C-alpha positions as CSV (number, residue, x, y, z in Angstrom):
1,M,-16.5,2.2,25.3
2,N,-16.9,1.1,21.7
3,P,-19.9,3.0,20.2
4,S,-21.2,-0.2,18.7
5,R,-21.5,-1.7,22.1
6,R,-23.4,1.1,23.7
7,R,-27.0,0.4,24.5
8,P,-29.5,2.8,23.0
9,T,-31.1,5.3,25.2
10,C,-34.9,5.6,25.3
11,R,-36.5,8.9,26.2
12,V,-40.3,9.1,26.9
13,Y,-42.5,12.1,27.3
14,I,-45.3,11.7,29.8
15,G,-47.9,14.5,29.7
16,G,-51.0,15.3,31.6
17,L,-49.5,14.7,35.0
18,P,-51.2,16.3,38.0
19,S,-49.4,19.5,39.1
20,D,-48.6,17.9,42.5
21,T,-46.8,14.9,41.0
22,R,-43.4,14.3,42.6
23,V,-40.3,12.5,41.2
24,S,-40.9,9.8,43.8
25,D,-44.4,9.1,42.3
26,I,-42.8,8.5,38.9
27,E,-40.0,6.4,40.4
28,R,-42.6,4.2,42.2
29,F,-44.6,3.7,39.0
30,F,-41.6,2.7,36.9
31,K,-39.7,0.6,39.5
32,N,-41.2,-2.6,38.2
33,Y,-40.2,-1.8,34.6
34,A,-36.7,-0.4,34.8
35,R,-33.8,-0.6,37.2
36,R,-32.3,2.7,36.4
37,I,-34.2,5.8,35.1
38,D,-33.5,9.5,35.0
39,I,-36.4,11.8,35.4
40,L,-36.9,15.4,34.4
41,L,-40.1,16.6,36.0
42,K,-41.8,19.9,35.2
43,R,-45.3,21.0,36.1
44,G,-47.7,18.7,34.3
45,F,-45.2,16.7,32.3
46,A,-42.0,14.6,32.6
47,F,-39.2,13.1,30.5
48,I,-38.0,9.7,31.5
49,V,-34.7,8.4,30.2
50,S,-33.5,4.8,30.4
51,K,-31.2,2.5,28.7
52,E,-33.7,-0.3,29.2
53,I,-35.9,-0.1,26.1
54,V,-38.4,-2.7,27.5
55,F,-39.5,-0.2,30.2
56,V,-41.3,1.7,27.5
57,Q,-43.1,-1.4,26.2
58,R,-44.1,-2.7,29.6
59,G,-44.6,0.5,31.6
60,L,-46.6,2.4,29.0
61,K,-48.8,-0.6,28.2
62,S,-49.7,-0.8,31.9
63,K,-53.2,0.1,32.9
64,N,-51.9,1.8,36.0
65,M,-51.7,5.6,36.2
66,I,-49.4,8.0,38.0
67,S,-51.5,10.0,40.4
């Protein structure tokens, strides 16, 4: 693919997650904001990667919390 046609990737750090947070909890939270996300979950934090930049703007402005 031509590099000028690639969509930028957006990576978001989310901290302060409860230690029992599961990938499915994060997927459920972001399902309304992005069709495709990749999640790297560690104890208490996660990185979420998507090519859909708007998911950051919509999901992180949301008043909902991952619990």
